[in-house]
C-alpha positions in Angstrom: 43.2 22.5 8.8 39.4 21.4 7.5 37.3 23.9 6.6 34.7 22.5 8.8 36.5 24.5 12.3 38.9 27.5 10.8 35.5 29.8 11.4 34.9 28.5 14.8 38.7 28.6 16.0 38.9 32.2 14.3 35.5 33.2 16.5 37.2 31.7 19.5 40.4 33.5 19.1 38.9 36.4 19.0 36.6 35.7 22.1 39.8 34.8 23.7 41.9 38.0 22.1 39.1 39.9 24.8 39.6 38.0 27.2 43.2 38.5 28.0 43.2 42.3 27.0 40.6 43.6 29.2 39.2 43.3 32.8 36.5 44.7 31.6 35.5 42.4 29.0 31.9 40.2 29.4 31.8 37.0 28.0 27.5 37.0 28.1 26.9 40.9 26.5 29.1 40.1 23.9 27.3 36.7 22.5 24.1 38.5 23.2 24.1 39.6 19.6 24.2 37.4 16.9 28.7 38.8 15.4 28.5 40.4 12.5 31.6 38.2 11.5 29.0 35.2 11.2 26.5 37.1 9.4 29.1 38.1 6.7 30.3 34.8 6.6 27.0 33.1 6.5 24.6 35.3 4.9 22.4 32.9 3.8 21.2 31.5 7.3 18.8 34.0 8.3 19.9 36.5 11.8 17.2 39.1 10.9 14.9 40.2 8.6 14.4 43.1 6.9 10.3 44.0 7.6 9.7 47.2 9.7 7.9 47.2 13.1 7.9 43.7 13.0 10.0 41.4 15.6 10.5 37.4 15.8 10.3 35.1 18.9 11.7 31.9 19.1 11.8 29.2 21.4 14.3 26.4 21.2 14.6 23.0 23.5 10.2 22.3 23.8 7.4 20.9 23.9 7.3 20.6 27.7 4.5 20.5 29.6 3.4 23.3 32.1 5.8 25.4 30.2 5.2 25.0 26.6 1.5 25.8 26.9 1.8 29.0 29.4 4.2 30.2 27.0 1.0 29.7 24.5 -0.9 31.7 26.8 1.7 34.2 27.0 1.6 34.8 23.2 -2.1 34.8 22.9 -2.6 38.1 25.2 -0.8 39.8 22.5 -2.0 38.0 19.7 1.7 37.2 19.1 2.9 34.5 16.4 6.2 32.8 17.0 8.1 30.0 15.7 9.0 26.8 17.6 12.1 25.1 17.3 11.4 21.5 19.1 13.6 18.5 19.7 12.4 15.0 18.0 12.6 13.5 22.0 10.3 15.8 23.4 7.8 15.6 20.5 8.0 12.0 20.7 7.4 12.3 24.6 4.4 15.5 24.5 3.1 15.1 21.8 -0.6 16.8 22.7 1.6 19.7 23.8 3.4 19.8 20.2 0.0 20.1 18.8 -1.2 22.6 20.9 1.3 25.0 19.7 0.1 23.6 15.9 -3.4 24.4 17.0 -2.3 27.7 17.6 -0.8 28.8 14.7 2.9 28.9 15.2 5.4 27.4 13.0 7.7 24.9 13.6 10.9 24.6 12.9 13.8 21.5 13.7 15.7 21.7 16.6 17.6 17.9 16.2 16.3 14.8 18.2 18.8 14.7 20.8 20.0 18.0 20.7 23.3 17.7 19.3 26.4 19.9 19.5 27.0 19.2 15.9 31.2 20.2 16.6 31.3 17.9 18.5 28.7 14.8 16.1 30.0 13.2 13.0 28.5 14.6 10.0 27.0 11.1 9.2 25.4 11.5 13.0 24.1 14.7 12.7 22.2 14.1 9.9 21.1 11.0 10.9 19.3 12.7 13.8 17.9 16.1 12.3 15.9 13.3 9.6 14.8 11.6 12.8 12.9 15.0 13.7 11.9 15.8 10.3 10.1 12.2 10.1 8.5 12.8 13.2 7.1 16.5 12.1 6.1 15.1 8.7 3.7 12.8 11.0 2.7 14.7 13.4 2.8 18.4 11.2 1.6 17.3 8.0 2.6 21.4 6.9 5.9 21.4 7.9 7.0 24.0 5.5 9.5 24.3 2.5 11.8 25.0 2.5 12.5 23.3 6.4 13.9 25.2 9.3 16.3 23.8 11.3 18.4 25.4 14.4 21.4 24.2 15.2 21.2 23.0 18.9 24.2 25.3 20.5 24.5 27.5 17.4 27.0 25.0 16.7 27.2 23.0 12.7 30.3 22.3 11.3 30.4 23.7 7.3 29.5 20.2 6.2 26.8 19.4 8.0 25.4 23.0 6.8 25.8 21.8 3.5 24.2 18.1 3.5 21.3 20.0 5.3 20.9 22.8 3.0 20.9 20.6 -0.4 18.2 18.5 1.7 15.9 21.5 1.4 16.5 22.8 5.0 16.7 27.1 5.7 19.6 27.2 8.8 18.2 29.9 11.0 20.2 31.9 13.7 19.1 34.4 15.5 19.9 38.6 16.5 19.3 38.3 20.2 19.7 35.5 22.7 18.3 36.5 25.4 20.0 33.9 27.6 17.4 32.5 30.1 18.6 29.5 30.4 21.8 30.7 32.2 21.3 29.7 35.8 24.0 32.4 36.7 22.2 35.6 34.6 19.5 37.1 36.7 15.9 38.1 35.0 16.5 41.2 35.1 19.7 41.0 32.9 17.4 38.7 30.7 14.7 41.0 30.2 18.2 43.8 29.4 19.6 41.6 26.8 16.7 42.0 24.6 14.9 45.4 25.0 18.3 45.9 24.5 19.2 44.4 21.6 16.8 43.8 19.7 15.3 46.0 16.5 13.3 45.6 13.7 13.2 42.5 11.8 15.5 40.5 14.7 15.4 36.9 15.3 15.7 36.7 19.5 15.5 33.6 21.2 14.5 31.9 24.5 14.2 28.6 25.6 10.7 26.9 26.6 12.8 24.7 28.9 13.2 23.9 32.2 16.2 25.7 33.3 15.3 28.0 31.3 12.2 28.5 33.6 12.6 31.4 35.9 14.3 33.9 33.9 11.8 33.3 30.6 8.7 34.4 32.7 9.9 37.1 34.1 11.4 38.6 30.5 9.0 37.2 27.9 5.7 39.1 29.5 7.2 42.4 30.0 9.7 41.5 26.6 6.3 40.8 24.6 4.6 44.4 26.6 7.5 46.2 25.8 7.5 45.6 22.1 3.7 46.0 21.6 3.4 48.9 23.2 5.8 50.3 20.5 3.8 49.0 17.8 5.3 46.0 16.6 4.0 42.9 15.1 5.1 39.4 16.7 5.5 37.9 13.5 5.9 33.7 13.1 8.9 32.6 10.5 
């Protein structure tokens, strides 16, 4: 069996075990927190950072007109910094929105050009797609950080793909808590609770500045910012 698929199959088996064994199993709740077993297998892929009274908000899939600027407006209210994992295709379509993110002092990460599922994509095609976005980032964002930040779309990446990217200076960033804002079947209140009940000091949290996430995002993000700000947390970029 290829090393690329050993862990996904193993983890998938755990999920199936829970589903078969309990009528009360909640797939979404199970996956709100990044699985500890993946932290153990991949300790160099950060999902939480040791930092007291700090929260790391991240936003995937932008930049999108109307949505990304709204996110920036909410962040300004709390002097919050965040990290935006951008899709290359969206940077190309909306360079002015991308420049707004940069000009407001937020960190930028690579989220591939076409939002590829690594498990379903050859390693060569996947690396090429990421590097197209990186070339675009270097053009639009000369201050692009070192090491370069990359988050795999869907969180799905083969070991061979990760190895190639690491060799080229990328740091693969995962998450501690995912809000599930992109899921239209999730109630907006649930999206909010997913974050405030699971995040802790140093958590990397995933939201999405995308069309399909907008309803849940508009409800949850202001409340998350207020909740942690009132508790004395600082919102930092990676």
